[in-house]
KEKE-3310 file (N, C-alpha, C; in steps of 0.2 Angstrom, whole numbers, plus 5000, padded with zeros to 4 digits):
npx = (4641:4644:4641:4649:4647:4656:4655:4665:4678:4692:4694:4695:4685:4682:4694:4696:4685:4689:4700:4694:4688:4699:4703:4693:4690:4682:4669:4666:4665:4671:4663:4660:4666:4667:4677:4680:4692:4705:4716:4727:4726:4714:4718:4727:4718:4710:4719:4721:4708:4700:4687:4670:4665:4670:4670:4674:4677:4677:4675:4688:4697:4692:4695:4709:4711:4706:4715:4727:4724:4722:4735:4741:4736:4723:4707:4694:4687:4674:4674:4667:4660:4656:4640:4631:4639:4642:4629:4627:4637:4632:4620:4620:4614:4620:4625:4623:4625:4629:4641:4640:4650:4655:4660:4650:4636:4638:4637:4624:4614:4617:4617:4603:4598:4602:4595:4582:4584:4584:4595:4605:4611:4626:4629:4640:4640:4636:4629:4619:4608:4606:4604:4594:4586:4572:4567:4575:4573:4560:4560:4568:4559:4549:4554:4559:4572:4587:4595:4611:4621:4637:4646:4654:4647:4633:4633:4636:4625:4615:4619:4617:4604:4599:4596:4584:4566:4561:4551:4555:4565:4572:4582:4595:4613:4625:4643:4656:4673:4676:4686:4701:4699:4692:4696:4702:4703:4689:4692:4703:4698:4695:4708:4712:4720:4720:4729:4730:4717:4716:4722:4717:4713:4710:4705:4710:4706:4697:4700:4688:4679:4687:4689:4675:4673:4681:4673:4662:4652:4651:4646:4634:4628:4627:4617:4606:4606:4604:4591:4584:4588:4584:4571:4568:4564:4573:4574:4577:4589:4605:4620:4637:4652:4666:4682:4691:4686:4682:4670:4658:4644:4629:4614:4599:4587:4569:4568:4578:4590:4606:4614:4630:4642:4658:4674:4689:4696:4694:4689:4686:4679:4665:4662:4664:4654:4642:4643:4642:4630:4614:4623:4638:4655:4669:4685:4703:4719:4726:4718:4718:4707:4703:4699:4708:4705:4711:4712:4700:4702:4700:4686:4679:4665:4656:4645:4642:4648:4638:4641:4654:4654:4645:4640:4634:4623:4616:4613:4604:4594:4591:4586:4575:4568:4566:4559:4569:4580:4590:4597:4602:4610:4620:4626:4630:4640:4649:4654:4659:4669:4678:4682:4688:4699:4706:4710:4702:4692:4689:4691:4679:4671:4665:4653:4646:4644:4636:4625:4619:4616:4606:4596:4592:4586:4571:4556:4546:4549:4559:4552:4558:4573:4580:4575:4581:4594:4594:4590:4602:4612:4607:4609:4623:4627:4621:4629:4642:4640:4637:4650:4658:4653:4655:4668:4679:4695:4701:4711:4725)
npy = (5264:5250:5244:5234:5220:5207:5191:5180:5184:5181:5169:5159:5164:5176:5183:5183:5191:5203:5205:5208:5220:5228:5228:5235:5249:5260:5254:5246:5246:5242:5239:5232:5218:5200:5190:5178:5167:5170:5180:5187:5189:5196:5208:5213:5215:5225:5236:5238:5240:5247:5245:5249:5241:5226:5208:5195:5178:5175:5183:5185:5185:5196:5206:5205:5210:5223:5229:5228:5236:5248:5250:5252:5264:5265:5269:5269:5259:5247:5233:5218:5202:5184:5176:5187:5198:5195:5195:5209:5214:5210:5217:5231:5247:5254:5245:5236:5225:5208:5197:5180:5169:5162:5146:5132:5129:5140:5152:5154:5161:5175:5176:5174:5184:5195:5193:5195:5209:5214:5214:5212:5196:5188:5172:5160:5151:5135:5127:5135:5135:5121:5117:5126:5129:5131:5140:5152:5154:5157:5169:5177:5179:5185:5197:5202:5200:5197:5182:5178:5166:5162:5151:5141:5132:5134:5148:5147:5140:5150:5160:5154:5152:5164:5163:5159:5156:5151:5141:5135:5127:5111:5102:5103:5103:5099:5101:5090:5088:5075:5073:5067:5053:5047:5037:5028:5011:5003:4994:5000:5010:5010:5012:5024:5039:5054:5064:5060:5062:5076:5081:5089:5089:5100:5113:5124:5123:5124:5113:5104:5106:5101:5087:5084:5086:5075:5064:5067:5072:5086:5089:5083:5092:5103:5099:5099:5112:5118:5113:5121:5135:5136:5132:5118:5101:5086:5077:5084:5089:5086:5077:5077:5070:5079:5080:5090:5103:5114:5117:5124:5122:5116:5120:5113:5115:5114:5113:5106:5113:5117:5126:5131:5136:5143:5145:5152:5143:5151:5159:5172:5176:5171:5178:5191:5192:5190:5202:5212:5210:5215:5219:5217:5217:5224:5216:5217:5212:5212:5207:5194:5185:5180:5168:5154:5147:5136:5127:5119:5109:5095:5088:5079:5069:5060:5048:5049:5036:5029:5019:5020:5033:5035:5046:5055:5049:5048:5062:5065:5056:5062:5075:5071:5065:5075:5085:5085:5079:5084:5093:5085:5077:5087:5090:5078:5075:5085:5081:5068:5070:5078:5068:5059:5066:5067:5055:5045:5038:5028:5032:5028:5027:5039:5041:5030:5033:5045:5039:5031:5041:5047:5037:5038:5049:5059:5068:5083:5097:5111:5125:5137:5147:5144:5131:5124:5125:5118:5105:5103:5102:5091:5081:5081:5076:5064:5059:5058:5049:5038:5036:5034:5022:5013:5015:5015:5016:5016:5024:5027)
npz = (4993:5002:5019:5030:5041:5047:5051:5058:5055:5055:5049:5034:5024:5030:5029:5015:5012:5017:5009:4997:5001:5003:4989:4984:4990:4988:4987:4998:5015:5031:5045:5057:5066:5070:5078:5084:5092:5089:5094:5090:5076:5077:5083:5073:5063:5069:5069:5056:5050:5059:5065:5071:5080:5088:5091:5102:5106:5120:5137:5143:5132:5126:5135:5135:5122:5123:5132:5124:5113:5119:5123:5111:5108:5104:5107:5103:5098:5101:5111:5112:5118:5116:5112:5113:5109:5096:5090:5092:5084:5071:5070:5070:5067:5056:5048:5033:5026:5030:5032:5034:5041:5052:5058:5060:5072:5080:5074:5072:5080:5078:5065:5062:5070:5062:5050:5055:5058:5046:5037:5023:5018:5016:5014:5021:5030:5031:5041:5047:5038:5037:5050:5054:5044:5039:5048:5046:5033:5033:5041:5033:5022:5028:5032:5021:5016:5007:5004:5000:4993:4997:4997:4985:4977:4978:4976:4962:4957:4960:4951:4939:4940:4936:4923:4920:4925:4941:4941:4929:4931:4930:4937:4949:4948:4959:4960:4965:4971:4975:4984:4993:4992:4982:4973:4981:4987:4994:5004:5011:5018:5032:5038:5035:5039:5050:5044:5031:5027:5028:5017:5005:4988:4980:4986:4999:5016:5032:5046:5049:5038:5028:5032:5031:5017:5013:5017:5010:5017:5018:5005:5006:5016:5008:4999:5007:5010:4997:4994:5003:5000:4987:4986:4983:4981:4988:4977:4966:4967:4963:4964:4957:4954:4951:4947:4943:4947:4941:4935:4944:4948:4941:4932:4926:4914:4910:4897:4892:4892:4899:4911:4916:4929:4928:4934:4942:4956:4968:4982:4983:4972:4972:4984:4980:4970:4978:4987:4977:4971:4964:4954:4943:4947:4939:4937:4939:4932:4944:4954:4950:4946:4934:4922:4915:4900:4894:4904:4903:4895:4899:4906:4918:4924:4936:4944:4961:4973:4984:4993:4996:5000:5013:5020:5012:5008:5020:5022:5012:5017:5029:5026:5019:5029:5039:5053:5067:5061:5052:5061:5070:5061:5058:5070:5075:5066:5068:5081:5078:5068:5075:5085:5076:5071:5083:5084:5090:5085:5070:5052:5045:5056:5057:5048:5054:5067:5065:5058:5069:5078:5071:5071:5084:5085:5086:5084:5081:5070:5076:5083:5086:5087:5099:5102:5092:5096:5108:5103:5095:5105:5112:5102:5101:5113:5112:5102:5108:5117:5109:5103:5115:5119:5108:5103:5113:5117:5105:5100:5089)
capx = (4646:4640:4644:4649:4648:4659:4655:4670:4683:4698:4694:4697:4680:4683:4700:4695:4681:4693:4704:4690:4687:4706:4704:4688:4689:4676:4663:4665:4667:4671:4660:4660:4669:4666:4684:4681:4697:4711:4717:4732:4722:4709:4722:4729:4712:4708:4724:4720:4701:4697:4680:4667:4664:4673:4668:4678:4673:4676:4677:4695:4700:4690:4699:4716:4711:4705:4722:4732:4722:4724:4742:4742:4733:4716:4702:4687:4684:4670:4676:4662:4662:4651:4635:4628:4643:4641:4623:4627:4640:4628:4613:4622:4610:4623:4627:4618:4627:4632:4644:4640:4656:4657:4659:4645:4630:4640:4635:4617:4610:4619:4614:4596:4596:4604:4590:4576:4585:4583:4601:4606:4616:4631:4629:4645:4639:4631:4626:4613:4602:4606:4600:4588:4584:4565:4566:4579:4570:4554:4562:4570:4553:4545:4558:4561:4579:4590:4601:4615:4626:4644:4650:4655:4642:4627:4634:4636:4618:4612:4621:4614:4596:4597:4595:4577:4562:4561:4547:4558:4571:4571:4586:4602:4618:4631:4649:4661:4679:4677:4690:4707:4698:4688:4699:4705:4699:4685:4695:4708:4695:4696:4714:4713:4722:4718:4734:4728:4711:4717:4725:4712:4716:4709:4704:4713:4700:4698:4700:4682:4676:4691:4686:4668:4674:4684:4668:4657:4646:4650:4641:4627:4625:4625:4611:4601:4606:4601:4584:4581:4589:4581:4564:4568:4564:4579:4575:4579:4596:4609:4628:4641:4660:4670:4688:4694:4683:4682:4663:4656:4638:4625:4606:4596:4580:4564:4568:4584:4596:4610:4619:4636:4646:4665:4678:4694:4694:4696:4683:4685:4675:4659:4661:4663:4647:4637:4643:4640:4624:4614:4629:4645:4661:4675:4691:4709:4724:4729:4714:4719:4701:4701:4700:4712:4701:4714:4711:4694:4703:4697:4681:4676:4659:4654:4640:4646:4647:4635:4644:4660:4652:4638:4638:4630:4616:4613:4611:4598:4589:4589:4582:4568:4564:4563:4560:4576:4585:4596:4600:4606:4616:4626:4629:4634:4645:4654:4657:4662:4675:4683:4684:4692:4705:4709:4711:4698:4688:4692:4687:4672:4667:4661:4646:4643:4641:4630:4619:4616:4612:4600:4591:4590:4583:4564:4552:4544:4554:4559:4548:4562:4581:4581:4573:4586:4600:4592:4591:4609:4615:4605:4612:4630:4627:4620:4635:4647:4638:4638:4657:4660:4650:4658:4675:4683:4702:4702:4716:4730)
capy = (5261:5245:5244:5227:5216:5201:5186:5175:5189:5179:5163:5160:5168:5183:5186:5184:5197:5209:5206:5212:5227:5231:5230:5240:5253:5264:5251:5242:5248:5237:5242:5228:5211:5195:5187:5172:5166:5172:5187:5190:5191:5202:5214:5216:5218:5232:5241:5240:5242:5252:5244:5252:5236:5219:5204:5189:5172:5175:5189:5185:5187:5203:5210:5206:5214:5230:5231:5229:5241:5254:5251:5255:5271:5265:5268:5271:5252:5244:5226:5214:5195:5179:5177:5193:5202:5193:5198:5216:5216:5209:5221:5238:5251:5257:5239:5234:5218:5204:5191:5175:5165:5158:5139:5128:5133:5146:5158:5154:5166:5181:5176:5174:5191:5200:5193:5199:5216:5217:5215:5207:5191:5184:5166:5155:5146:5130:5125:5139:5132:5114:5116:5130:5132:5133:5147:5157:5156:5161:5175:5181:5181:5190:5204:5204:5200:5193:5177:5177:5161:5163:5145:5141:5128:5138:5154:5145:5139:5157:5164:5150:5153:5170:5162:5156:5157:5145:5136:5132:5123:5104:5100:5107:5098:5102:5097:5088:5085:5068:5073:5063:5046:5045:5031:5023:5005:5003:4990:5004:5016:5009:5013:5031:5043:5061:5067:5058:5065:5083:5083:5090:5090:5107:5118:5125:5125:5123:5105:5101:5106:5097:5081:5083:5085:5068:5060:5070:5075:5093:5089:5082:5098:5107:5097:5102:5120:5120:5112:5127:5141:5137:5129:5112:5094:5083:5073:5089:5092:5080:5078:5074:5070:5083:5081:5096:5108:5121:5119:5124:5119:5117:5120:5110:5118:5110:5113:5103:5118:5116:5132:5129:5142:5141:5151:5150:5141:5156:5161:5179:5177:5171:5183:5198:5192:5192:5208:5217:5208:5212:5221:5213:5222:5222:5215:5218:5207:5212:5203:5187:5181:5178:5161:5151:5142:5130:5122:5116:5103:5089:5089:5073:5069:5053:5047:5047:5030:5030:5014:5024:5039:5035:5052:5058:5045:5050:5068:5064:5053:5067:5080:5068:5064:5082:5086:5087:5075:5088:5096:5079:5076:5092:5090:5072:5075:5089:5078:5063:5073:5080:5062:5056:5070:5066:5048:5041:5034:5027:5036:5025:5028:5045:5039:5025:5037:5049:5035:5029:5046:5049:5032:5039:5056:5060:5074:5088:5102:5116:5131:5143:5146:5141:5124:5122:5124:5112:5099:5102:5100:5084:5077:5081:5072:5057:5057:5057:5042:5032:5035:5031:5015:5009:5016:5016:5013:5015:5029:5023)
capz = (4998:5007:5025:5031:5047:5045:5056:5057:5051:5055:5045:5027:5021:5033:5026:5008:5011:5019:5003:4993:5004:5001:4982:4982:4995:4986:4987:5004:5021:5036:5051:5063:5065:5075:5077:5087:5097:5086:5096:5086:5070:5078:5084:5067:5059:5072:5067:5049:5048:5064:5065:5076:5086:5087:5096:5103:5109:5128:5140:5144:5126:5125:5140:5133:5116:5125:5134:5118:5109:5123:5123:5104:5107:5100:5112:5100:5096:5106:5111:5116:5118:5116:5107:5113:5105:5089:5088:5092:5078:5065:5070:5071:5062:5050:5044:5028:5023:5035:5029:5039:5040:5058:5057:5065:5075:5084:5070:5070:5083:5075:5058:5063:5072:5057:5046:5058:5058:5039:5034:5017:5021:5012:5018:5020:5035:5029:5047:5048:5034:5038:5057:5056:5037:5039:5052:5043:5026:5034:5043:5027:5018:5032:5033:5014:5016:5002:5007:4995:4995:4996:4996:4978:4973:4979:4972:4955:4956:4960:4945:4934:4940:4933:4916:4919:4930:4946:4938:4923:4933:4931:4942:4950:4949:4963:4959:4971:4969:4977:4990:4992:4992:4977:4970:4986:4988:5000:5009:5014:5021:5039:5040:5033:5045:5049:5040:5024:5025:5028:5011:5000:4981:4977:4991:5006:5020:5039:5047:5049:5032:5024:5033:5028:5010:5012:5018:5006:5021:5015:4999:5009:5019:5002:4996:5011:5009:4991:4995:5007:4997:4981:4987:4979:4984:4987:4971:4961:4969:4962:4965:4952:4955:4945:4951:4941:4951:4937:4935:4951:4948:4934:4932:4920:4914:4908:4890:4891:4892:4905:4912:4921:4931:4928:4937:4946:4962:4973:4986:4982:4967:4975:4989:4977:4967:4983:4989:4972:4968:4957:4949:4943:4947:4934:4941:4935:4933:4951:4958:4948:4946:4927:4921:4909:4896:4892:4909:4902:4890:4901:4911:4920:4929:4938:4949:4968:4976:4991:4998:4998:5004:5016:5023:5007:5008:5027:5022:5009:5021:5034:5023:5018:5036:5042:5060:5070:5058:5050:5066:5072:5056:5058:5077:5076:5061:5071:5086:5075:5065:5081:5087:5071:5071:5089:5083:5095:5081:5063:5047:5044:5062:5057:5046:5058:5073:5063:5057:5075:5081:5067:5073:5090:5085:5083:5086:5076:5068:5081:5082:5088:5087:5106:5102:5088:5100:5112:5099:5094:5111:5113:5097:5102:5119:5110:5098:5112:5121:5104:5103:5121:5119:5103:5101:5118:5116:5098:5098:5086)
cpx = (4642:4644:4643:4650:4651:4659:4660:4676:4690:4699:4695:4692:4681:4689:4700:4690:4685:4698:4701:4689:4694:4706:4699:4686:4683:4670:4661:4668:4666:4668:4661:4663:4668:4672:4685:4687:4704:4713:4722:4729:4717:4712:4724:4724:4710:4713:4723:4713:4698:4689:4677:4666:4668:4671:4672:4674:4672:4678:4684:4699:4698:4694:4706:4716:4711:4712:4727:4730:4723:4731:4745:4739:4726:4711:4694:4684:4680:4672:4671:4664:4655:4646:4632:4632:4643:4635:4623:4631:4636:4621:4614:4617:4613:4625:4621:4619:4631:4635:4644:4645:4658:4655:4654:4639:4632:4638:4628:4613:4611:4616:4606:4594:4597:4598:4584:4577:4585:4589:4602:4612:4620:4632:4635:4644:4634:4626:4619:4607:4601:4602:4594:4585:4577:4564:4569:4576:4564:4555:4564:4564:4549:4548:4561:4569:4582:4596:4605:4621:4633:4648:4649:4650:4635:4627:4633:4629:4614:4613:4617:4606:4594:4595:4588:4573:4562:4557:4550:4564:4569:4575:4592:4607:4624:4637:4653:4667:4680:4682:4696:4706:4694:4690:4702:4700:4695:4688:4700:4704:4695:4702:4716:4715:4720:4723:4732:4722:4711:4720:4720:4715:4715:4709:4708:4707:4702:4698:4693:4679:4680:4690:4679:4669:4677:4678:4662:4651:4645:4646:4634:4624:4623:4619:4605:4600:4603:4593:4581:4582:4585:4574:4563:4568:4571:4580:4577:4586:4601:4616:4632:4648:4663:4677:4692:4692:4683:4674:4660:4649:4634:4618:4604:4589:4575:4565:4574:4591:4599:4615:4624:4639:4653:4669:4684:4692:4697:4689:4681:4680:4667:4657:4660:4656:4642:4637:4641:4633:4618:4619:4634:4650:4666:4681:4697:4713:4726:4725:4715:4713:4699:4703:4704:4708:4704:4714:4704:4695:4701:4692:4678:4670:4658:4649:4644:4643:4644:4638:4651:4659:4645:4635:4633:4623:4613:4610:4604:4592:4586:4585:4575:4564:4562:4564:4566:4582:4591:4600:4605:4612:4622:4629:4633:4640:4651:4658:4661:4669:4680:4686:4689:4699:4709:4711:4708:4693:4691:4688:4680:4668:4663:4654:4643:4640:4635:4624:4615:4613:4606:4594:4588:4586:4576:4562:4551:4550:4554:4555:4552:4569:4583:4580:4578:4592:4600:4593:4598:4613:4613:4608:4619:4631:4626:4626:4641:4646:4639:4646:4660:4658:4653:4665:4680:4690:4704:4709:4722:4737)
cpy = (5256:5244:5237:5225:5209:5196:5180:5178:5186:5172:5165:5164:5175:5186:5187:5190:5203:5210:5210:5219:5231:5233:5235:5244:5258:5261:5248:5245:5244:5241:5238:5221:5206:5190:5181:5172:5168:5179:5191:5193:5197:5208:5217:5219:5225:5237:5243:5243:5246:5251:5248:5247:5229:5215:5198:5184:5173:5182:5190:5188:5194:5208:5211:5210:5221:5233:5232:5235:5248:5256:5254:5262:5271:5264:5269:5265:5249:5236:5222:5206:5191:5180:5184:5198:5201:5196:5206:5218:5215:5213:5228:5242:5253:5251:5237:5228:5214:5198:5186:5169:5161:5151:5136:5132:5139:5152:5159:5160:5173:5182:5177:5182:5196:5199:5196:5206:5219:5218:5210:5202:5188:5178:5161:5150:5141:5128:5129:5136:5125:5113:5120:5133:5135:5140:5153:5159:5160:5168:5180:5183:5186:5197:5206:5205:5195:5188:5175:5172:5163:5157:5144:5138:5132:5145:5153:5144:5146:5161:5160:5151:5159:5169:5159:5157:5151:5140:5132:5127:5115:5101:5104:5101:5102:5097:5096:5086:5078:5067:5068:5056:5043:5039:5026:5017:5005:4999:4994:5009:5016:5012:5021:5035:5050:5065:5066:5062:5073:5085:5084:5092:5096:5113:5118:5127:5123:5115:5102:5100:5102:5089:5079:5083:5078:5063:5061:5072:5083:5094:5088:5088:5103:5105:5099:5109:5122:5119:5118:5133:5142:5134:5123:5106:5091:5079:5078:5092:5086:5082:5074:5075:5074:5085:5088:5103:5115:5122:5118:5122:5120:5117:5118:5113:5113:5109:5109:5107:5117:5122:5130:5136:5139:5147:5148:5147:5145:5159:5168:5181:5177:5176:5190:5198:5193:5199:5213:5216:5214:5215:5216:5218:5219:5221:5216:5212:5207:5207:5195:5182:5179:5171:5159:5146:5136:5124:5118:5110:5096:5090:5082:5073:5062:5054:5045:5040:5030:5024:5017:5030:5039:5041:5056:5055:5048:5057:5068:5061:5058:5072:5078:5067:5070:5082:5088:5083:5079:5091:5091:5077:5080:5091:5083:5072:5079:5085:5072:5065:5075:5073:5059:5060:5069:5058:5043:5037:5033:5031:5034:5026:5035:5044:5034:5029:5041:5045:5033:5035:5048:5044:5034:5046:5056:5067:5079:5094:5108:5122:5138:5141:5142:5133:5121:5120:5119:5106:5098:5099:5092:5079:5076:5076:5065:5054:5055:5050:5037:5031:5032:5023:5010:5009:5017:5012:5012:5019:5025:5027)
cpz = (5003:5013:5028:5038:5044:5051:5055:5053:5051:5052:5038:5023:5023:5030:5019:5007:5013:5013:4998:4995:5002:4994:4980:4987:4994:4987:4994:5010:5027:5043:5057:5061:5071:5074:5080:5093:5095:5088:5092:5079:5071:5080:5078:5063:5062:5070:5060:5047:5052:5064:5071:5082:5083:5093:5096:5106:5117:5131:5142:5138:5124:5129:5138:5127:5118:5128:5129:5114:5113:5123:5116:5103:5104:5106:5109:5097:5102:5106:5116:5115:5118:5111:5107:5109:5098:5086:5087:5085:5071:5065:5071:5065:5056:5046:5039:5025:5028:5031:5035:5038:5046:5057:5062:5067:5079:5080:5069:5073:5080:5068:5058:5065:5066:5051:5048:5058:5051:5035:5028:5020:5015:5016:5016:5025:5033:5035:5048:5044:5035:5045:5058:5049:5037:5043:5049:5037:5028:5037:5037:5023:5022:5032:5026:5013:5011:5006:5001:4996:4993:4995:4988:4974:4973:4975:4965:4953:4956:4954:4939:4934:4937:4925:4915:4925:4935:4944:4932:4925:4934:4937:4943:4951:4953:4962:4965:4968:4970:4982:4988:4991:4987:4973:4975:4987:4994:5006:5013:5018:5029:5042:5038:5039:5044:5044:5033:5022:5025:5021:5005:4993:4978:4981:4997:5011:5027:5040:5046:5042:5027:5025:5030:5020:5009:5013:5014:5010:5019:5010:5001:5012:5013:4999:5000:5010:5003:4991:4998:5003:4991:4980:4982:4983:4983:4980:4965:4962:4968:4963:4960:4954:4949:4948:4949:4945:4948:4936:4942:4953:4942:4936:4926:4920:4910:4900:4887:4891:4899:4905:4917:4922:4931:4930:4940:4953:4967:4976:4985:4977:4969:4980:4985:4973:4972:4985:4984:4970:4969:4952:4948:4942:4943:4939:4936:4936:4940:4955:4956:4948:4939:4926:4914:4905:4894:4898:4908:4897:4892:4907:4912:4925:4930:4943:4956:4970:4983:4996:5000:5002:5007:5019:5018:5007:5015:5026:5018:5013:5027:5032:5021:5024:5039:5049:5062:5067:5056:5055:5069:5068:5057:5065:5078:5072:5065:5077:5083:5072:5070:5084:5083:5071:5078:5089:5088:5091:5074:5058:5046:5051:5062:5054:5051:5064:5071:5062:5064:5078:5078:5069:5080:5091:5082:5086:5080:5075:5074:5079:5083:5088:5094:5105:5097:5092:5105:5109:5097:5100:5113:5109:5098:5108:5116:5106:5102:5116:5116:5104:5109:5121:5114:5101:5107:5117:5109:5096:5095:5087)
residu = (MET:LYS:LYS:LEU:ALA:ILE:LEU:GLY:SER:THR:GLY:SER:ILE:GLY:ASN:SER:THR:LEU:SER:ILE:CYS:GLU:SER:PHE:PRO:ASP:ARG:TYR:GLN:VAL:ILE:SER:LEU:ALA:ALA:GLY:SER:ASN:ILE:GLU:ALA:ALA:PHE:THR:GLN:CYS:LEU:ARG:TRP:ARG:PRO:LYS:VAL:ILE:SER:LEU:ALA:THR:GLU:GLU:LEU:ALA:SER:THR:LEU:LYS:THR:ARG:LEU:LYS:SER:ALA:GLY:ILE:THR:ASN:ILE:GLU:VAL:LEU:HIS:GLY:THR:ALA:GLY:SER:ILE:HIS:VAL:ALA:THR:LEU:PRO:GLU:VAL:ASP:PHE:VAL:VAL:SER:ALA:ILE:VAL:GLY:VAL:ALA:GLY:LEU:GLU:ALA:THR:TYR:ALA:ALA:VAL:CYS:ALA:GLY:LYS:THR:ILE:GLY:LEU:ALA:ASN:LYS:GLU:CYS:LEU:VAL:ALA:ALA:GLY:GLU:LEU:ILE:ILE:ALA:ALA:ALA:ARG:LYS:HIS:ASN:VAL:ALA:LEU:LEU:PRO:ILE:ASP:SER:GLU:HIS:ASN:ALA:VAL:HIS:GLN:CYS:MET:ARG:GLY:GLY:ALA:PRO:THR:GLU:VAL:LYS:GLN:VAL:TRP:LEU:THR:ALA:SER:GLY:GLY:PRO:PHE:ARG:ASN:THR:PRO:LEU:THR:GLY:PHE:GLU:ASP:ILE:THR:PRO:ALA:GLN:ALA:LEU:LYS:HIS:PRO:THR:TRP:VAL:MET:GLY:GLN:ARG:ILE:THR:ILE:ASP:SER:ALA:THR:MET:MET:ASN:LYS:GLY:PHE:GLU:VAL:ILE:GLU:ALA:CYS:ARG:LEU:PHE:SER:LEU:PRO:PRO:SER:GLN:VAL:ARG:VAL:THR:ILE:HIS:PRO:GLN:SER:THR:VAL:HIS:SER:LEU:VAL:GLU:PHE:VAL:ASP:GLY:SER:ILE:LEU:ALA:GLN:VAL:SER:VAL:THR:ASP:MET:ARG:LEU:PRO:ILE:LEU:TYR:ALA:LEU:ALA:TYR:PRO:GLU:ARG:VAL:ALA:VAL:THR:GLU:LYS:GLU:ALA:LEU:THR:PHE:ASP:LEU:THR:THR:LEU:SER:GLN:LEU:ASP:PHE:SER:VAL:PRO:ASP:LEU:THR:ARG:PHE:PRO:CYS:LEU:ARG:LEU:ALA:TYR:GLU:ALA:VAL:GLU:THR:GLY:GLY:LYS:ALA:CYS:ILE:ALA:LEU:ASN:ALA:ALA:ASP:GLU:ILE:ALA:VAL:ALA:ALA:PHE:LEU:ALA:GLU:ASP:ILE:PRO:PHE:MET:GLY:ILE:PRO:ARG:THR:ILE:GLU:ARG:VAL:LEU:GLN:LEU:THR:SER:GLY:PRO:PRO:PRO:ALA:SER:ILE:ARG:GLU:VAL:LEU:GLU:ALA:ASP:LEU:ALA:ALA:ARG:GLN:SER:ALA:ARG:GLU:VAL:ILE:ALA:SER:GLN:TYR:THR:GLY:VAL:ARG:ARG)
# end
């Protein structure tokens, strides 16, 4: 029986993880949850899962949840809040597996604390490795902690890597759907609206990651994450456009063999793989995770156009540059995406803002999580200043 802490329990990854716990109650037990700001979902999860501890974003939300739980006759759930609450959720002694699914750097401190506490990590938070990859990888090695990727592409690479030794890997191919604009004429990119960009052709995701998919920044983050997870230089991590989204990634070995991981586009499968590793758990028709081979009748692959998707180019440049560049890349992207969703900047204002922030960023890599967070705040402020100076009055 694995005992779980779920950071980001009310998001899509958190809900998919709880769905797996529902299907395999003899294998997985929910011990603690970090639920963010969704108090309705948090209350429902408390009723169903009766965690020992739950943490919310703010003291006010925590107080409201305590009152609601007390009214429902539930008094044995500890309700905490903020970063300290998330850290407590992730480091409880009885927890042995932590699902890290809080979006953005908000999940960084709790994830790092869980690694230092010796917990196995199911990693769905890209920003942790993008912003603080060197620190987290070093801590994982020091504490002999497994970092098991949950996002579909790295999970696929992890599965394919089992087919050979790390020294036998020639290169890794991360697949990308290409988002909704892979065939849109470049002349129309300045007029792309948030509503258009939020229509992902394959996956149902949160707003930021959906926009990141449309700009291919999401794939850029995955390149950085792959470099750090699998100890590969950027030159050995390639991206290919694969609109069918059935091949989730490929690993090419030095002898010319290529292994590909194919499955349904359902996040429960990579989550289950990570939770069960090194085992594989048999699923039934009820889980609906089996694959229809007839969908492989057409498989298209193409090279991404870096003129169309400059965010992917910026990600490669950031990981090559090192220092604080990857922190600035993530922070500037988050600010720019929010500005685009608010219609304060155009679609192509996202990469232009990020590129300018990268130009303004310098310095050695941070030596601590505190320094990572300081660099993150500085890059966010820089992004706001760039937007204010270049895009005042752009709202459409």
